[in-house]
Each structure stands twice: as structure tokens, then as C-alpha cells.
C-alpha positions as CSV (number, residue, x, y, z in Angstrom):
1,X,95.5,66.7,85.6
2,X,92.6,65.1,87.1
3,X,89.9,67.5,88.8
4,X,89.3,66.7,92.4
5,X,85.6,65.6,92.7
6,X,83.4,68.1,95.1
7,X,84.7,68.0,98.6
8,X,83.3,69.3,101.7
9,X,85.6,71.7,103.2
10,X,86.6,72.2,106.7
11,X,88.6,75.2,107.4
12,X,90.8,75.3,110.2
13,X,91.1,78.6,111.3
14,X,89.5,81.5,109.6
15,X,92.2,83.5,110.0
16,X,93.8,85.1,107.0
17,X,95.0,82.5,105.3
18,X,92.4,79.6,106.0
19,X,89.6,82.1,105.0
20,X,90.8,82.8,101.7
21,X,91.6,79.5,100.3
22,X,88.4,78.1,101.8
23,X,86.8,81.2,99.9
24,X,88.6,80.0,96.8
25,X,87.8,76.7,97.1
26,X,84.6,77.4,97.2
27,X,84.5,79.5,93.9
28,X,85.5,76.2,92.6
29,X,82.8,74.6,93.5
30,X,83.5,73.0,96.5
31,X,81.3,73.1,99.2
32,X,82.9,74.8,103.0
33,X,80.7,72.8,105.4
34,X,82.4,74.3,108.7
35,X,85.3,76.8,109.9
36,X,86.2,77.3,113.0
37,X,87.8,80.8,114.6
38,X,86.5,82.4,118.0
39,X,87.9,86.2,117.3
40,X,86.1,89.0,116.1
41,X,88.5,89.2,113.6
42,X,88.0,85.6,112.3
43,X,84.1,86.3,113.0
44,X,84.2,89.1,110.3
45,X,86.4,87.1,108.1
46,X,83.8,84.3,107.7
47,X,80.8,86.7,107.2
48,X,82.6,88.0,104.5
49,X,84.5,85.4,102.9
50,X,82.7,82.2,104.0
51,X,79.0,83.8,104.3
52,X,76.9,81.2,105.7
53,X,79.4,78.8,107.1
54,X,78.9,77.8,110.7
55,X,81.8,78.2,112.9
56,X,82.6,75.1,115.1
57,X,85.6,74.5,117.4
58,X,87.9,72.7,115.5
59,X,87.6,69.0,115.7
60,X,83.6,69.4,114.9
61,X,84.6,71.6,112.1
62,X,86.8,68.6,110.4
63,X,84.7,65.4,111.3
64,X,82.2,65.9,108.4
65,X,84.7,67.1,106.0
66,X,86.7,65.2,103.0
67,X,89.2,68.2,102.7
68,X,91.0,69.4,106.1
69,X,92.5,72.6,105.7
70,X,94.7,73.4,108.7
71,X,96.1,77.4,108.3
72,X,97.0,78.0,111.6
73,X,100.7,78.8,112.5
74,X,103.6,77.1,112.6
75,X,104.3,76.7,116.4
76,X,100.5,75.1,116.9
77,X,100.0,72.7,113.7
78,X,101.7,69.6,115.2
79,X,99.6,70.2,118.5
80,X,96.8,70.8,116.8
81,X,97.0,67.8,114.4
82,X,97.9,65.7,117.8
83,X,94.4,67.0,118.9
84,X,92.2,65.9,116.4
85,X,93.6,62.6,115.5
86,X,93.4,61.7,120.0
87,X,89.8,63.2,119.6
88,X,89.2,60.9,116.8
89,X,87.9,63.7,114.5
90,X,89.6,62.5,111.6
91,X,89.5,59.3,109.7
92,X,90.6,57.4,106.8
93,X,90.0,58.9,103.0
94,X,89.8,62.2,104.3
95,X,92.4,65.0,102.5
96,X,94.3,66.8,105.4
97,X,96.3,69.9,103.8
98,X,98.4,72.2,106.0
99,X,99.4,75.5,104.8
100,X,102.5,76.3,106.9
101,X,105.4,76.9,104.9
102,X,108.9,75.5,106.6
103,X,107.0,72.0,107.5
104,X,106.6,69.4,104.7
105,X,103.9,66.2,105.3
106,X,105.9,64.9,107.9
107,X,104.2,66.5,110.8
108,X,100.6,65.7,109.6
109,X,102.6,61.7,110.3
110,X,99.9,61.0,113.5
111,X,97.0,61.5,110.3
112,X,98.7,59.6,107.6
113,X,98.8,56.5,109.9
114,X,94.8,56.6,109.9
115,X,94.8,56.6,105.9
116,X,94.4,60.1,105.4
117,X,96.3,61.8,102.8
118,X,98.5,63.9,103.5
119,X,99.4,67.2,101.6
120,X,101.2,71.1,102.2
121,X,100.0,73.7,100.2
122,X,102.1,76.8,101.0
123,X,101.1,79.7,99.0
124,X,103.4,82.6,98.4
125,X,101.9,85.4,98.3
126,X,101.1,87.7,101.9
127,X,97.0,88.1,103.1
128,X,95.0,90.4,103.9
129,X,92.4,88.3,104.9
130,X,90.3,90.8,102.3
131,X,88.5,89.6,99.1
132,X,90.9,90.8,96.7
133,X,93.0,88.4,98.0
134,X,91.1,86.2,95.9
135,X,92.1,88.0,92.7
136,X,95.8,87.7,93.9
137,X,96.1,84.3,94.3
138,X,95.8,84.4,90.3
139,X,98.8,85.9,90.1
140,X,100.9,83.4,92.8
141,X,102.5,80.4,92.9
142,X,102.3,77.5,96.0
143,X,104.6,75.4,96.9
144,X,102.8,71.7,96.7
145,X,104.7,68.9,99.1
146,X,103.2,65.1,99.1
147,X,105.0,62.0,100.5
148,X,107.8,61.2,98.4
149,X,107.0,58.6,96.1
150,X,103.7,58.9,95.5
151,X,102.4,60.3,92.5
152,X,98.7,60.9,92.8
153,X,98.9,62.6,96.0
154,X,101.0,65.1,94.3
155,X,98.5,65.5,91.6
156,X,96.0,66.1,93.4
157,X,97.9,68.9,95.6
158,X,98.6,70.4,91.9
159,X,94.8,69.9,91.4
160,X,93.5,72.1,94.2
161,X,96.4,75.1,93.8
162,X,95.2,75.2,89.4
163,X,91.4,74.7,91.3
164,X,92.1,77.8,93.9
165,X,93.3,79.8,90.8
166,X,97.2,80.0,91.4
167,X,100.5,78.3,90.1
168,X,101.4,74.6,91.4
169,X,105.3,74.5,92.3
170,X,106.7,71.2,93.6
171,X,108.9,71.2,96.9
172,X,110.2,68.1,97.9
173,X,109.8,67.9,102.0
174,X,113.2,68.2,102.6
175,X,113.8,71.2,101.3
176,X,110.7,73.0,102.9
177,X,112.5,74.7,105.5
178,X,115.2,76.2,102.8
179,X,112.2,77.2,100.7
180,X,110.4,78.8,103.4
181,X,113.5,80.9,105.1
182,X,114.4,82.1,101.7
183,X,110.8,83.1,101.2
184,X,110.4,85.0,104.3
185,X,114.3,86.8,104.2
186,X,112.5,87.9,100.7
187,X,109.4,88.8,101.5
188,X,109.4,90.2,105.4
189,X,112.9,91.3,105.1
190,X,111.9,93.5,102.5
191,X,108.5,94.7,104.3
192,X,110.8,95.8,107.3
193,X,113.4,97.7,105.1
194,X,111.1,99.3,103.2
195,X,109.8,100.8,106.6
196,X,112.7,101.7,108.0
197,X,113.3,103.5,104.8
198,X,110.1,105.3,104.8
199,X,111.1,106.2,109.1
200,X,114.4,107.3,108.5
201,X,112.5,109.9,105.8
202,X,109.7,111.1,108.2
203,X,112.5,111.6,110.8
204,X,114.2,113.9,108.2
205,X,111.7,116.1,107.6
206,X,110.7,114.6,103.9
207,X,107.1,114.8,103.2
208,X,105.1,112.0,101.4
209,X,108.2,109.5,102.1
210,X,106.0,106.6,101.0
211,X,105.2,108.8,97.5
212,X,109.3,109.6,97.2
213,X,110.6,106.1,97.3
214,X,107.3,104.3,95.5
215,X,108.9,104.9,92.3
216,X,112.8,104.3,92.8
217,X,111.8,101.0,95.4
218,X,109.3,99.2,92.5
219,X,112.2,100.0,89.6
220,X,114.4,98.4,91.8
221,X,112.3,95.1,92.5
222,X,111.6,95.0,89.0
223,X,115.3,94.8,88.0
224,X,116.5,92.5,90.5
225,X,114.0,90.2,89.1
226,X,114.9,90.6,85.5
227,X,118.8,91.4,85.8
228,X,120.2,89.7,89.3
229,X,122.9,91.1,90.3
230,X,123.7,93.1,87.4
231,X,120.7,95.0,88.7
232,X,122.7,96.3,91.7
233,X,123.7,100.2,92.1
234,X,124.4,102.8,94.7
235,X,127.4,103.5,96.5
236,X,128.3,100.0,97.6
237,X,128.1,98.7,93.7
238,X,130.0,101.7,93.0
239,X,132.9,101.1,95.4
240,X,132.0,105.0,97.4
241,X,133.6,103.7,100.3
242,X,133.2,107.5,101.8
243,X,129.4,107.7,100.8
244,X,129.4,104.2,102.6
245,X,131.4,105.4,105.8
246,X,129.5,108.7,105.8
247,X,125.8,106.7,105.6
248,X,126.9,104.4,108.7
249,X,128.6,107.4,110.4
250,X,124.9,109.5,110.0
251,X,122.4,106.2,110.6
252,X,125.0,105.8,114.1
253,X,124.5,109.2,115.2
254,X,120.2,109.8,114.2
255,X,118.9,106.3,113.2
256,X,120.9,103.9,115.7
257,X,118.1,100.9,115.5
258,X,118.7,101.1,111.6
259,X,122.2,101.5,111.0
260,X,122.9,97.5,111.9
261,X,120.6,96.2,109.1
262,X,122.1,98.9,106.7
263,X,125.6,98.1,107.7
264,X,125.1,94.2,107.5
265,X,123.0,94.7,104.0
266,X,126.1,96.7,102.5
267,X,128.7,93.9,103.7
268,X,126.4,91.3,101.8
269,X,125.4,94.1,98.9
270,X,129.8,94.3,98.7
271,X,130.1,90.5,98.5
272,X,128.0,89.9,96.1
273,X,128.9,92.9,93.7
274,X,132.6,91.6,94.2
275,X,131.5,87.7,93.4
276,X,129.6,89.6,90.2
277,X,132.6,91.0,89.2
278,X,130.7,94.5,90.0
279,X,134.1,95.6,91.7
280,X,137.3,97.8,90.4
281,X,139.9,96.1,92.4
282,X,141.1,99.5,93.9
283,X,137.2,100.1,95.2
284,X,136.7,97.0,96.6
285,X,140.0,97.3,98.7
286,X,138.7,100.6,99.7
287,X,135.6,98.7,100.9
288,X,137.2,95.9,101.8
289,X,139.0,98.2,104.1
290,X,136.0,100.1,105.2
291,X,134.5,97.1,106.4
292,X,137.4,95.3,108.6
293,X,138.2,98.4,110.2
294,X,134.4,98.5,111.5
295,X,133.9,94.4,111.9
296,X,131.9,94.7,115.4
297,X,129.4,97.2,113.6
298,X,128.4,100.5,113.8
299,X,128.5,100.4,117.3
300,X,128.8,105.2,118.0
301,X,128.9,107.6,115.2
302,X,132.7,108.3,116.5
303,X,133.4,105.4,114.5
304,X,133.0,106.9,111.7
305,X,135.4,109.8,111.7
306,X,134.8,112.4,108.4
307,X,136.6,110.7,105.3
308,X,137.3,112.5,101.9
309,X,134.5,111.4,99.6
310,X,136.5,111.0,96.6
311,X,135.3,108.4,94.8
312,X,131.4,109.8,95.1
313,X,129.5,110.0,92.4
314,X,125.8,110.9,91.3
């Protein structure tokens, strides 16, 4: 893989992603010549991760750059590209990279018409905007997308990724929305799930809830990544319909904001467990009857009367 020549990098903007990737490119030997950022948080990040780099408006930050890094929210990307094109800030020969997970290089089409090389590089990790993110890059993958059939562009994207310390993974532009949906479903909803779990435990008076569940959740994640559906455990995977019913009842009563998510995830777990052949026919029938009887979701505790927990195990 050919190493890109030393590049002048312009970062738009010095948010959590842009500041870290700019620092990673600088560490690889490139020169960050300018960044944009006006918030106090962006200024602090730039001072820490991009010391000495001037903060300029976006159009000025990219004019002298060979590599333009657009690390901005998805919904702002098309407008930013259009603004940079209309202001004459971009020129032929530049590499223009965006970091949005759901978009390919199509959103960079107005810039590509000027002769820039368009790339999408999406790091598959969460960012804090702190120096430790630089080390975490070495453990993550980056979804690389270039124009279909432009092998040279794909190679540039992969080389830049390797230089930043990450592992490149080719993601065709047509599947970027599905790729990003899967990643968001896993990472973002995992954070919501964990925080709900901790909050419910705290509400129940459990001290040090984070410490209580940390080993369990870490093991569940590790087992799931290693073993797939065979790692499923708990009352749904065992077919304990009475326990699931009781969970739904008590959550509807004491944690009504969490109950719908538990219900939805229990149904999805049931579908996966049944498809994987983990449930005996009788257990599957009991769960199917439970979920059919609460098809509209756990609206109130009265929807879940006490039942015999006949199949409950540890």
C-alpha cells in the first residue's frame, strides 16, 4: 500500500472526531495547517490535540490544505460542501474526506466535479475528544468508501487509515446507510440499555450499581461476539414465561419508561432464540402466548397479573 506524501491538512471542525483524527494525521507525519471551531469546547480540544494550529472559518481552513477533513454532523455535510464549493475554497487535486457513517462519496459530488478526490472514512468507535482516543484508534476499524471503480482512491483511503493507526474495511457506498444503522443500533442502543439497567438498579436501592453489573455486561458482550446466539442466557432464552411476565409487570409499575424497551428486546431475543433452536417447543409456545397477549406493549401493571412461575430456574 503506497504511503500518501506529506499533506497539509485542514480540519472542519475541531470537534471530538475532527480534533482526534487531525492529531492522528499529524502523528503520522502530516501537517495540520488550520482547523475551524468557535465553541469553547472546540478551542480547548484544539489547544490540547492540535497545539499551535490556527482556528479559522471553514472556507479559510481548507484553502491551503491538500487534505480537507470534514468531521461534522451528517445533516450539515451537504450544506458545508455546497458552501465550500460556492466560495471557491476547494480546488482540483485536493483530497476531501468526510467522516459521516451513513453517507458515501455521493454527498461530495459537487466537490468531485471540481477535480477533488472524494473519500468517506468512518471510524468505528466512540470519541471523547481526549488524547486517549488516539490510542484507541489502534484498536478500531475505519469504514472506507471511495468512488466505484476508482481503485487508486480506495488505496488512498486505506493508506490514510493505516497511517492513523486503524484497520481499513471497505464499505461500498450503496450499503453505507445499512452499515451505519447496524453500528448505531449496537453502540448507541447499548449505551442506552446499560444506562437504563443502572438507573433501575439505583431506583431499587442497589448500591454501586455500575460495579454490580460491570462483570456481567462485559462477559455478555464478550460471549456474544465470540459465540453469537448460543451466548443467549436469561429467562427468555430458558423459556421462563412466568419470569418474563413478572419483569414486564414490575417494570410497567415502577420503571414505565424502561418497560417498552424491555418488551421489545424480549420479543427480539425470543425470535433469535427460537430461530437458533435454543427453546423447546413447549417453552416457545408459552412465550409466544405471552407476547401475543401483550401485543400492544406493557401499558400498565394490570396487563401482567401474577402467574405461576412454574419453569423459573436460576
